[in-house]
C-alpha positions in Angstrom: -6.4 19.5 -26.4 -4.1 18.4 -23.5 -1.0 18.7 -25.7 -2.1 22.2 -26.9 -2.8 23.4 -23.3 0.5 22.0 -22.1 2.4 23.7 -24.9 0.7 27.0 -24.2 1.5 26.9 -20.5 5.1 25.9 -21.2 5.3 28.8 -23.7 4.2 31.4 -21.1 6.3 29.8 -18.4 9.4 30.1 -20.5 8.6 33.7 -21.3 8.2 34.7 -17.6 10.1 32.4 -15.3 13.5 32.8 -13.7 15.0 29.4 -14.5 17.5 29.8 -11.6 14.7 30.0 -9.0 12.7 26.8 -8.3 10.0 28.5 -6.4 9.3 30.8 -9.4 9.1 27.8 -11.8 6.6 26.0 -9.5 4.6 29.1 -9.0 4.4 30.0 -12.7 3.3 26.4 -13.5 0.5 26.7 -11.1 -0.6 30.2 -12.1 -0.9 29.5 -15.8 -2.5 26.2 -15.1 -5.0 27.9 -12.8 -5.7 30.6 -15.5 -6.3 27.8 -18.0 -9.0 26.1 -16.0 -10.5 29.3 -14.8 -11.0 30.2 -18.5 -12.6 26.8 -19.1 -15.0 27.3 -16.3 -16.0 30.8 -17.4 -16.3 29.6 -21.0 -18.7 26.8 -19.9 -20.9 29.5 -18.3 -20.7 31.9 -21.2 -19.4 30.4 -24.4 -18.9 33.7 -26.2 -17.0 35.4 -23.4 -14.0 37.6 -24.1 -10.7 37.5 -22.2 -11.5 40.6 -20.2 -14.8 39.1 -19.0 -13.3 36.0 -17.4 -12.6 37.5 -14.0 -16.1 39.1 -13.7 -17.9 35.8 -14.7 -15.9 33.8 -12.2 -16.2 36.4 -9.4 -19.9 37.1 -9.8 -20.7 33.4 -9.6 -18.6 32.8 -6.5 -16.2 30.3 -8.2 -13.1 32.1 -6.8 -12.9 34.2 -3.6 -12.8 38.0 -4.0 -9.5 38.1 -2.2 -7.9 35.7 -4.7 -9.3 37.0 -8.0 -7.1 40.2 -8.2 -4.0 38.1 -7.6 -4.9 35.8 -10.5 -5.8 38.6 -12.9 -2.5 40.3 -12.2 -0.4 37.3 -13.4 2.0 38.5 -16.1 0.4 38.5 -19.6 -2.8 37.1 -18.2 -5.3 38.5 -20.7 -3.0 37.5 -23.6 -2.8 34.0 -22.2 -6.5 33.8 -21.6 -7.2 34.8 -25.2 -5.0 32.0 -26.4 -6.7 29.5 -24.2 -10.1 30.6 -25.6 -8.8 30.2 -29.1 -7.9 26.6 -28.3 -11.1 25.6 -26.5 -13.4 27.2 -29.1 -12.5 24.4 -31.4 -14.0 21.8 -29.0 -17.6 21.0 -27.8 -18.8 19.3 -24.6 -15.6 19.5 -22.6 -15.6 17.5 -19.3 -13.5 19.9 -17.3 -13.0 17.4 -14.4 -11.8 14.7 -16.7 -9.7 17.1 -18.7 -7.9 18.2 -15.5 -7.1 14.7 -14.4 -5.5 14.1 -17.8 -3.7 17.4 -17.6 -2.0 16.6 -14.4 -1.1 13.1 -15.6 1.9 14.6 -17.4 4.5 16.5 -15.4 6.6 19.6 -16.2 10.3 19.6 -16.0 13.2 21.8 -17.0 15.1 20.3 -19.9 17.9 22.0 -21.7 17.1 25.4 -20.3 13.3 25.4 -20.9 10.1 24.0 -19.4 8.6 21.0 -21.1 5.7 18.6 -20.3 6.9 15.1 -20.8 6.3 11.8 -18.9 6.0 11.4 -15.2 3.0 12.0 -12.9 4.8 13.1 -9.7 2.4 16.1 -9.2 -0.6 13.8 -9.3 1.1 11.3 -7.0 1.8 13.9 -4.4 -1.8 15.1 -4.6 -3.0 11.5 -4.6 -5.4 12.6 -7.3 -6.8 9.7 -9.3 -10.0 10.1 -11.3 -13.1 8.4 -9.9 -15.6 7.6 -12.6 -18.8 9.3 -11.8 -20.8 6.1 -12.3 -18.7 4.5 -9.6 -19.1 7.5 -7.3 -22.9 7.3 -7.9 -23.1 3.7 -6.8 -21.2 4.4 -3.6 -23.1 7.6 -2.8 -26.5 6.1 -3.5 -25.9 3.2 -1.1 -24.6 5.6 1.6 -27.6 7.9 1.3 -30.0 5.0 1.4 -28.3 3.5 4.4 -28.6 6.8 6.2 -32.3 7.2 5.4 -33.0 3.6 6.4 -31.2 4.1 9.6 -33.3 7.2 10.5 -37.0 6.8 11.0 -38.0 10.5 11.2 -38.5 12.4 7.9 -35.2 13.9 6.6 -35.6 17.2 4.8 -31.9 18.1 4.4 -28.8 16.0 4.3 -25.4 17.5 5.3 -22.8 15.7 3.1 -19.0 16.1 3.2 -16.1 15.0 1.1 -12.8 15.8 2.8 -10.7 15.3 -0.4 -13.2 16.2 -3.0 -10.9 16.6 -6.0 -13.1 17.6 -9.0 -16.3 16.9 -7.1 -17.5 13.6 -8.4 -19.0 12.4 -5.2 -20.6 15.8 -4.3 -22.2 16.2 -7.7 -23.8 12.8 -7.7 -24.9 13.3 -4.0 -26.7 16.5 -5.1 -28.4 14.7 -8.0 -29.5 11.8 -5.8 -30.9 14.2 -3.1 -32.7 16.1 -5.8 -34.3 12.8 -7.1 -35.5 12.0 -3.6 -36.8 15.5 -2.9 -34.3 16.2 -0.2 -32.2 19.4 0.1 -28.4 18.9 0.1 -26.0 20.9 2.3 -22.6 20.2 0.7 -19.1 20.6 2.2 -15.9 19.8 0.4 -12.2 20.3 1.0 -9.1 19.9 -1.1 -5.5 21.1 -1.1 -5.5 21.8 -4.8 -7.0 25.2 -5.7 -7.8 24.1 -9.3 -9.8 21.1 -8.0 -11.6 23.4 -5.5 -12.5 25.8 -8.4 -13.7 23.0 -10.6 -15.9 21.6 -7.9 -17.4 25.0 -7.1 -18.1 25.6 -10.8 -19.8 22.2 -11.2 -21.9 22.7 -8.1 -22.9 26.2 -9.3 -24.2 24.7 -12.5 -26.5 22.3 -10.6 -28.5 25.4 -9.4 -30.2 26.2 -6.1 -27.7 24.3 -3.9 -26.2 25.2 -0.6 -22.5 24.4 -0.7 -19.2 25.3 0.8 -16.0 24.1 -0.9 -12.9 25.1 0.9 -9.2 25.2 0.1 -7.1 23.5 2.8 -5.7 20.2 4.2 -8.3 18.7 6.7 -5.6 16.5 8.2 -4.1 19.7 9.6 -6.6 20.8 12.2 -6.3 24.3 13.5 -8.5 26.5 15.8 -8.3 29.8 13.9 -8.7 29.8 10.1 -6.1 31.3 7.8 -6.9 33.9 5.1 -7.8 32.2 1.8 -5.1 34.2 -0.1 -2.4 32.9 2.2 -3.5 29.3 1.7 -3.7 29.9 -2.0 -0.1 31.1 -2.1 1.1 28.1 -0.2 -0.8 25.7 -2.5 0.6 27.7 -5.6 4.1 26.5 -4.7 3.0 22.9 -4.0 3.3 23.2 -0.2 0.2 21.2 0.6 1.4 20.1 4.1 2.4 23.6 5.2 0.6 24.4 8.5 -0.8 27.4 6.7 -2.9 24.9 4.8 -4.8 23.9 8.0 -8.5 24.1 8.3 -11.2 24.6 10.9 -13.6 21.7 10.3 -17.4 22.4 10.0 -20.1 20.9 12.2 -20.7 17.1 12.0 -21.8 15.7 8.6 -24.6 13.2 8.2 -22.8 11.5 5.4 -19.1 11.5 4.5 -18.0 10.3 1.1 -14.9 10.2 -1.2 -11.8 8.6 -2.6 -9.1 10.0 -0.3 -5.5 10.1 -1.4 -3.5 6.8 -1.2 -0.2 8.4 -0.5 2.3 8.4 2.4 2.9 11.6 4.2 6.6 12.1 3.5 8.8 14.3 1.4 9.6 12.5 -1.8 13.0 14.1 -2.6 13.5 12.4 -6.0 10.0 13.4 -7.2 10.5 16.9 -6.0 13.9 17.3 -7.8 12.7 15.7 -11.1 11.1 19.0 -12.0 14.4 20.9 -11.9 17.2 18.4 -12.5 18.1 15.7 -15.0 17.5 12.1 -13.9 21.2 11.2 -14.3 22.2 13.8 -11.7 19.6 12.7 -9.1 19.2 9.0 -9.8 20.9 7.9 -6.6 20.8 9.2 -3.1 24.5 10.1 -3.3 23.9 11.9 -6.5 21.0 13.9 -5.0 23.1 14.8 -2.0 25.9 16.1 -4.3 23.4 18.0 -6.4 21.7 19.7 -3.3 25.1 20.9 -2.1 25.6 22.8 -5.4 22.3 24.6 -5.6 21.7 28.3 -4.8 20.8 29.4 -1.3 17.3 30.4 -2.5 16.7 26.9 -3.9 18.0 25.3 -0.7 15.6 27.4 1.3 12.7 26.3 -0.9 13.8 22.7 -0.7 14.1 22.8 3.1 10.6 24.4 3.4 9.1 21.2 2.1 11.1 19.0 4.5 10.1 21.3 7.3 6.4 21.3 6.3 6.3 17.5 6.3 8.0 17.1 9.6 5.7 19.6 11.3 2.6 18.1 9.7 3.6 14.6 10.9 4.1 15.8 14.4 0.8 17.6 14.4 -1.1 14.6 13.0 0.5 12.2 15.5 -0.5 14.5 18.4 -4.1 14.8 17.2 -6.4 12.7 19.3 -8.7 12.4 16.3 -6.1 10.3 14.5 -4.8 8.2 17.5 -5.6 4.9 15.8 -4.5 5.5 12.2 -1.4 7.7 12.7 0.8 4.6 13.2 4.0 3.6 11.3 4.5 5.5 8.1 1.5 7.8 7.8 -0.8 6.7 5.1 -3.4 9.2 4.0 -6.2 6.7 3.2 -6.1 5.4 6.8 -6.0 8.9 8.4 -8.9 10.2 6.2 -11.0 7.1 7.2 -10.5 8.0 10.9 -11.2 11.6 10.2 -14.6 10.7 8.6 -15.3 8.3 11.5 -14.8 11.1 14.0 -16.6 13.9 12.1 -19.9 12.2 11.2 -22.9 12.6 13.5 -24.5 9.9 15.6 -26.3 7.7 13.0 -24.0 9.1 10.3 -22.9 6.9 7.3 -19.4 6.9 5.6 -18.7 5.5 2.1 -15.1 5.6 1.0 -12.6 4.1 -1.5 -9.4 3.0 0.3 -6.5 0.6 -0.1 -7.3 -2.9 1.0 -4.2 -3.0 3.1 -6.2 -1.0 5.7 -7.8 -4.4 6.7 -4.9 -6.7 6.1 -1.7 -5.0 7.3 -0.8 -5.6 11.0 0.1 -1.9 11.5 -3.6 -1.0 11.4 -4.6 -3.8 13.8 -5.7 -1.5 16.6 -7.7 0.7 14.2 -9.4 -2.2 12.4 -10.2 -4.0 15.7 -11.8 -0.8 17.0 -14.0 -0.5 13.9 -15.1 -4.1 14.0 -15.5 -4.4 17.7 -17.8 -1.3 17.8 -19.4 -2.6 14.6 -19.0 0.8 12.8 -17.5 -1.0 9.8 -20.3 -3.0 8.4 -19.5 -3.7 4.7 -16.3 -4.1 2.7 -16.2 -4.6 -1.1 -12.7 -5.8 -2.1 -11.7 -4.9 -5.7 -8.7 -6.0 -7.8 -7.6 -3.4 -10.4 -7.2 -6.0 -13.2 -9.7 -4.1 -15.4 -7.9 -0.8 -14.7 -10.7 0.9 -12.8 -8.0 3.3 -11.7 -5.0 4.3 -13.9 -2.5 2.6 -11.5 -0.8 -0.8 -11.3 -3.3 -3.6 -12.2 -2.1 -5.6 -9.2 -3.2 -2.9 -6.8 -6.1 -3.9 -4.5 -8.6 -1.4 -3.2 -11.9 -1.5 -1.4 -15.2 0.3 -1.0 -16.1 0.5 2.7 -19.2 1.6 4.5 -19.3 2.6 8.2 -22.3 3.6 10.2 -22.6 4.9 13.7 -24.9 2.9 16.0 -24.8 -0.1 13.6 -25.8 -3.5 14.9 -25.0 -5.7 11.9 -21.9 -7.9 11.7 -19.2 -7.1 9.1 -19.9 -8.5 5.6 -17.3 -8.7 2.9 -17.6 -9.2 -0.9 -14.5 -10.5 -2.5 -12.5 -10.4 -5.8 -14.6 -7.7 -7.5 -13.3 -6.6 -10.9 -16.1 -4.2 -12.1 -17.8 -1.4 -10.2 -21.3 -1.7 -11.9 -23.8 -2.9 -9.3 -21.0 -3.9 -6.9 -23.3 -3.6 -3.9 -25.4 -6.5 -5.2 -22.4 -8.9 -4.9 -22.6 -12.0 -2.7 -21.1 -11.3 0.7 -19.7 -13.4 3.5 -20.0 -12.6 7.2 -16.8 -11.9 9.2 -17.9 -11.2 12.7 -15.4 -9.8 15.2 -15.0 -13.1 17.1 -14.2 -15.0 13.9 -11.7 -12.4 12.8 -9.9 -12.7 16.1 -9.9 -16.5 15.9 -8.4 -16.4 12.4 -5.9 -13.7 13.3 -5.6 -13.7 17.1 -2.6 -11.3 17.1 -4.1 -8.6 14.8 -7.8 -9.3 14.2 -7.3 -8.4 10.5 -9.1 -9.9 7.5 -7.5 -12.9 5.9 -6.2 -12.7 2.4 -9.1 -14.7 0.9 -10.9 -14.3 -2.4 -13.6 -17.0 -2.1 -15.9 -18.4 0.6 -14.3 -21.8 0.3 -11.0 -20.3 1.5 -12.7 -18.9 4.5 -14.3 -22.3 5.3 -10.9 -24.0 4.9 -9.3 -21.5 7.4 -12.2 -21.8 9.9 -11.8 -25.6 9.8 -8.0 -25.5 10.3 -8.4 -23.1 13.3 -11.1 -25.4 14.8 -8.7 -28.4 14.7 -5.4 -26.8 15.6 -4.0 -24.1 17.9 -1.7 -21.4 16.6 2.1 -21.4 16.5 2.2 -18.9 19.3 0.1 -21.2 21.5 2.2 -24.3 20.8 5.6 -22.6 21.0 5.3 -19.7 23.4 9.1 -19.8 24.2 10.2 -19.7 20.6 13.0 -17.2 20.0 12.6 -15.1 16.8 15.1 -12.7 15.2 15.8 -10.5 12.2 19.3 -9.6 13.2 21.6 -7.8 10.7 20.4 -4.8 8.9 22.6 -3.7 6.1 21.8 0.0 6.5 21.5 0.2 10.3 24.7 -1.8 10.9 26.6 -0.3 7.9 29.3 1.0 10.2 30.3 -2.6 11.0 29.9 -4.1 7.5 32.5 -4.4 4.7 32.1 -5.5 1.1 35.2 -7.7 1.3 36.4 -10.4 3.7 39.0 -9.3 6.3 40.3 -10.5 9.7 37.6 -10.3 12.3 34.8 -10.2 9.8 32.4 -13.0 8.9 30.1 -13.5 5.9 26.4 -12.4 5.9 23.8 -14.7 4.5 21.0 -13.2 2.3 17.6 -14.5 1.5 18.7 -15.3 -2.1 20.8 -18.2 -0.7 17.8 -20.0 0.7 15.3 -22.4 -1.0 13.2 -25.3 0.2 15.4 -27.5 2.5 18.7 -25.9 1.4 21.0 -23.0 2.2 23.0 -23.6 -1.0 20.7 -22.2 -3.6 22.6 -19.2 -4.9 25.9 -17.4 -4.7 27.7 -14.2 -5.6 30.8 -16.1 -6.6 32.3 -15.2 -10.0 30.1 -12.1 -10.5 31.4 -8.7 -11.5 31.5 -6.1 -8.7 29.1 -3.8 -10.6 26.5 -6.7 -10.8 27.1 -7.7 -7.2 26.4 -4.4 -5.7 23.9 -2.8 -8.1 20.4 -2.0 -6.9 18.2 -5.2 -6.6 21.1 -7.4 -7.6 20.4 -11.0 -8.4 22.7 -13.8 -7.2 23.9 -16.6 -9.5 22.0 -19.9 -9.0 24.2 -22.8 -7.8 24.0 -25.4 -10.5 24.0 -28.5 -8.3 22.4 -28.0 -4.8 23.7 -31.4 -3.8 27.2 -30.6 -5.0 30.2 -29.2 -3.1 29.6 -25.5 -3.8 28.5 -23.2 -1.0 27.2 -19.6 -1.2 29.8 -16.8 -1.4 28.6 -13.6 0.4 29.0 -10.0 -0.8 28.9 -8.4 2.7 30.8 -9.2 5.9 30.1 -8.1 9.4 32.5 -7.5 12.3 32.4 -10.8 14.3 32.1 -9.1 17.7 29.1 -7.1 16.5 27.5 -10.3 15.3 28.1 -12.0 18.6 26.4 -9.2 20.4 23.4 -9.3 18.0 23.0 -13.1 18.4 23.6 -13.3 22.1 20.0 -14.5 22.9 20.4 -17.5 20.6 22.1 -20.2 22.6 22.2 -23.2 20.2 24.3 -23.8 17.1 21.5 -23.9 14.5 18.3 -22.1 13.6 15.4 -22.3 11.2 15.8 -19.5 8.6 13.3 -18.4 6.0 13.0 -15.8 3.3 11.2 -12.8 4.7 10.8 -10.9 1.4 8.3 -12.9 -0.5 4.9 -12.8 -2.1 1.6 -14.7 -2.1 1.9 -15.0 -5.9 5.4 -16.5 -6.0 6.0 -20.1 -7.1 6.4 -20.8 -3.4 5.8 -18.3 -0.7 7.5 -19.9 2.3 11.1 -21.0 1.7 12.8 -22.3 4.8 16.0 -24.2 5.8 17.9 -25.3 8.8 21.1 -23.1 9.0 24.1 -22.8 11.3 23.8 -19.7 13.6 25.6 -17.3 11.2 24.9 -13.7 10.3 21.7 -13.2 8.2 20.5 -9.9 6.8 17.1 -8.3 7.0 15.7 -10.4 4.1 16.0 -13.5 6.4 14.2 -14.2 9.6 15.2 -16.9 12.0 13.8 -18.8 14.9 15.2 -21.2 17.5 13.6 -24.1 19.5 14.9 -27.4 20.7 16.2 -29.5 17.8 13.2 -32.0 17.8 10.7 -29.1 17.5 12.8 -27.3 14.9 12.7 -30.3 12.6 8.9 -30.4 13.0 8.8 -26.7 12.1 11.1 -27.1 9.1 8.7 -29.8 7.7 5.7 -27.7 8.4 7.2 -24.4 7.0 8.2 -26.1 3.7 4.9 -27.9 3.2 2.3 -26.8 0.6 -0.4 -26.9 3.4 1.5 -24.4 5.5 2.4 -22.3 2.4 -1.3 -22.2 1.4 -2.3 -21.0 4.9 0.5 -18.3 4.7 -0.9 -17.1 1.3 -4.4 -16.8 2.9 -2.9 -14.7 5.7 -0.2 -12.5 4.1 -1.2 -9.2 2.6 2.2 -7.5 1.8 5.7 -8.7 0.9 7.1 -9.4 4.3 6.6 -12.8 5.9 7.0 -11.7 9.5 6.9 -13.5 12.8 3.5 -11.8 13.5 2.1 -13.8 10.6 3.9 -17.0 11.6 2.6 -16.8 15.2 -1.0 -16.7 14.0 -0.9 -19.8 11.8 -2.4 -23.0 13.2 0.1 -25.9 13.5 -0.5 -29.5 14.6 0.3 -30.6 18.1 3.7 -32.2 18.5 2.0 -35.4 19.7 0.6 -36.0 16.2 4.2 -36.5 15.0 4.5 -39.5 17.3 1.7 -41.4 15.5 3.0 -44.7 13.9 2.1 -45.7 10.4 3.4 -47.7 7.5 4.6 -45.3 4.8 6.4 -46.3 1.6 6.9 -49.8 3.0 8.4 -48.6 6.3 6.7 -48.7 9.7 7.7 -45.8 11.9 6.4 -42.6 13.6 5.5 -39.7 11.3 8.4 -37.8 12.9 10.9 -40.5 11.9 9.4 -40.7 8.3 9.8 -37.0 8.0 13.3 -36.7 9.5 14.6 -39.6 7.4 13.7 -37.6 4.3 15.0 -34.3 5.6 18.4 -35.9 6.4 18.6 -37.0 2.7 17.8 -33.5 1.5 20.8 -32.1 3.6 23.2 -35.0 2.9 25.7 -32.7 1.0 25.7 -29.9 3.5 28.7 -30.8 5.7 28.0 -27.8 8.0 25.0 -29.6 9.4 26.5 -33.1 10.0 26.7 -32.5 13.8 23.1 -31.2 13.9 21.8 -34.4 12.3 24.2 -36.8 14.2 21.8 -37.8 16.9 18.5 -37.6 14.8 16.6 -40.9 14.7 16.2 -41.9 11.0 16.1 -44.9 8.8 17.9 -45.4 5.5 16.0 -44.8 2.3 17.5 -47.2 -0.2 15.4 -46.6 -3.3 16.4 -44.0 -5.9 14.5 -40.8 -5.2 14.8 -37.2 -6.4 14.8 -34.1 -4.1 11.4 -33.2 -5.5 9.9 -36.6 -4.7 11.3 -36.4 -1.1 9.7 -33.0 -0.6 6.4 -34.4 -2.0 6.5 -37.3 0.4 7.0 -34.9 3.3 4.1 -32.8 1.9 1.8 -35.8 2.1 2.9 -36.6 5.7 2.3 -33.0 6.8 -1.2 -33.1 5.2 -1.9 -36.2 7.3 -1.0 -34.5 10.6 -3.0 -31.4 9.6 -5.9 -33.8 9.1 -6.5 -32.5 5.6 -9.1 -34.5 3.6 -8.0 -35.9 0.2 -10.1 -33.5 -1.9 -9.0 -30.5 0.1 -5.3 -31.6 -0.2 -5.7 -32.0 -4.0 -7.2 -28.6 -4.2 -4.2 -27.2 -2.3 -1.7 -28.9 -4.7 -3.4 -27.3 -7.7 -2.8 -23.9 -6.1 0.9 -24.6 -6.6 0.9 -25.3 -10.3 4.2 -23.3 -10.7 5.9 -25.8 -8.3 4.1 -29.1 -8.9 3.2 -29.8 -12.5 0.1 -31.9 -13.3 2.4 -34.9 -14.1 4.2 -34.5 -10.8 0.9 -34.3 -8.9 -0.2 -37.5 -10.6 3.1 -39.3 -10.0 3.8 -38.2 -6.4 0.4 -38.0 -4.9 
């Protein structure tokens, strides 16, 4: 059916649109799509309806406002179009309109060879943030939220005021009505959405439930206004896709008792490429330069339409950032799931309950530290159910993590978290662990965020480590950190070829465990060197004479200014762009103080302490702790500062190791020196380091393993716990290597 409906909409668009005018293309797409689903709604209420009855059926039952209906019916060839829709849907029984609409918007329209076609892409759905929530999943969330509210209120409840501020096709509101009906409680329903078709579908579905009190409104609840705007004006803005126009603002209703939903997971920003994909070929707009060239050539009318979107987003972001209601969530790049969470928190009544599906990054990313701390300190947030998408609960990347959260005003319980959930059935019955506010702030003193754990054993490991050792920030308060050269921000001082007065820039690709000679751009074609996400060539022999060749060079005087706070000749550098699922997450080296780009972070301490840090950073123990702390792809100084590290005095302990009696520091430094034997740039750095000679034949991997065991000793890791950590790094240490080295 989807293919037939798309073909029909494309046919009528091609008959009526002006291909030279983008606004007309977007408007006609919306109008014929709206007519399609209006016909489906009317047909479900009266299966033998004729084309000329559709408007009356929809209007009489309050599915579309009186002010909007004449506008829709006057769409060119509307009755002819409706007749063709009816001829398609008459061949089908038991149509799930909500599910059908989600599948309908999963394929995008674009202009190809002078006509509109539906093929590939899902940009419209991405911008709406509209991803179908299974009603069984919505039922589980809604039932728990309603029961929490009823348990929290001793007096008899005769009516529940329930809101969904991004209601889509109404999954949460429909199940809320049914649960209230089962409990003999009246439901007073409020819903909002920026998509007029979703609003219509929700009204239609609620109408079929009979005897309900509901108000489903078109508008963007993130844009709060004092005086409401006429429905037809909002409708016209939405028809052209301008969902963040200030004319889409709403006046929110009185406080709800329960707020539910699966709010959008999108950033509030103009996605230029997605916008242009509807009107231009991918070859023309594949690069930023290509898009700039393309925009310069378009008509004035299309430029005006294009700039309307840019203007809408800029004004909306300013309004949201000024709104006191969003003071904790409107930080960094504006993410809708965070802002909707704060909206719900501020619009439920005293004793109100919130049940939402959000991205798990809300509890792990440092940018939301203040918001999360406020929710946990006040105990509003009382349960988190963390899901992985491996079983494709949502039709998005299987690596995506999301959570169901429950908040309650006047709550007294500590936060409980259920981890690593793959199925939504009976999810509320999953075993949970307690993460009280004090423990969260002990585990992440800088941010108070949840660690990146998936099992209770990992939490116990972290709690034990933090009990034994203070954090990096406490041990090294005077440490200098830096991420100095930014290839975009400093582009005016950067060249692609070496020249007098310019020096090479090091990239993260050059760094591996205990080496800054891992990869190079030497011998590569220019096109391969400078393409998007270019890979460097691995250096065959790390212990050989080859050094990395850079592809970018910065003006020396600019570098000297950027590095002015670093007084010594060497630093510890690590790859900042990394992942908790990589073969190794932390990759660090000692490096001369040379230009490093944004994919590298550096720190500087006295040499003795830098060697301690180098051994810690490159150990599997530290790497494992990093994995339990890191949510995204950027290993920042904020994460480093919160990781517990052994006291420097522990490095002074003497022991016999591999037949040599010395301090742990000397055992470690002797092995580090061997690992850097071929890097002549560091000879002066190691010249006065106290070491002994290791005369036996030993590989790089074995030296690293021997340092790993020494680091485990100073971390006071028990043998079984250390073995468990080693098995977490099976991509680095094979079973044979674990057996041989440990």
